[in-house]
C-alpha positions in Angstrom: 55.4 120.4 42.1 59.0 120.9 42.9 60.8 123.5 40.9 64.4 124.0 41.9 65.9 127.5 41.5 69.6 127.8 40.7 71.3 130.3 43.0 75.0 130.0 42.2 77.6 127.7 40.8 81.1 126.5 41.2 82.9 124.7 38.5 84.1 121.2 39.4 85.2 119.1 36.4 84.4 115.4 36.2 82.1 115.6 39.2 80.7 112.2 40.3 79.3 112.3 43.8 78.3 115.1 46.1 77.8 115.3 49.9 77.1 118.3 52.0 78.1 119.0 55.6 77.4 122.4 57.2 78.8 125.2 54.9 80.9 122.8 52.8 80.0 120.6 49.9 82.4 117.8 48.9 82.6 116.5 45.4 84.4 113.4 44.1 86.0 113.7 40.7 87.7 111.5 38.2 90.8 111.4 40.4 90.2 113.2 43.7 88.1 115.2 46.1 87.1 118.8 45.9 85.8 121.0 48.7 83.4 123.9 48.0 82.5 126.6 50.5 78.7 127.2 50.1 78.3 129.6 53.0 77.1 132.1 50.5 74.9 130.1 48.1 74.9 132.9 45.6 78.7 132.7 45.3 80.0 129.2 46.2 83.8 128.9 46.1 86.1 126.0 45.4 88.5 126.1 48.4 90.7 123.1 47.7 91.2 119.8 46.1 93.3 116.7 46.6 94.3 114.1 44.1 93.5 110.6 45.5 94.1 108.5 42.4 91.7 105.9 41.1 88.2 106.6 40.0 85.8 107.6 42.7 83.0 105.2 43.6 81.4 106.7 46.7 81.7 109.5 49.3 80.4 110.0 52.8 80.9 113.0 55.1 80.6 112.9 58.9 81.9 116.2 59.9 85.7 115.5 59.7 86.8 113.1 58.2 85.5 112.6 54.7 85.3 109.0 53.6 86.2 108.4 50.0 86.0 105.0 48.2 87.4 104.0 44.9 88.8 100.8 43.5 91.1 100.6 46.5 90.1 100.3 50.2 88.3 103.3 51.8 90.4 106.4 52.2 90.0 109.1 54.8 90.6 112.7 54.0 91.0 114.9 57.1 90.2 118.5 56.3 91.9 121.5 57.8 91.4 125.2 57.1 94.0 128.0 57.5 93.1 130.8 59.8 
């Protein structure tokens, strides 16, 4: 029997779809895309979000970029991090 154990949480409102890549988890919301750093699963942190308009329908991650689909054609969101 599989019994998941919650470790930590990050609040992302209106979450629709979730995809993970490395230490990042990407979440589509009612009008955009949110990135969560899950390096420390006990303390995940929302590190950024971008409003993309529309209502998200699907999400795919292949390193960088993130592919985001809504009622319009597929959008690409290229991610950068400040050093």
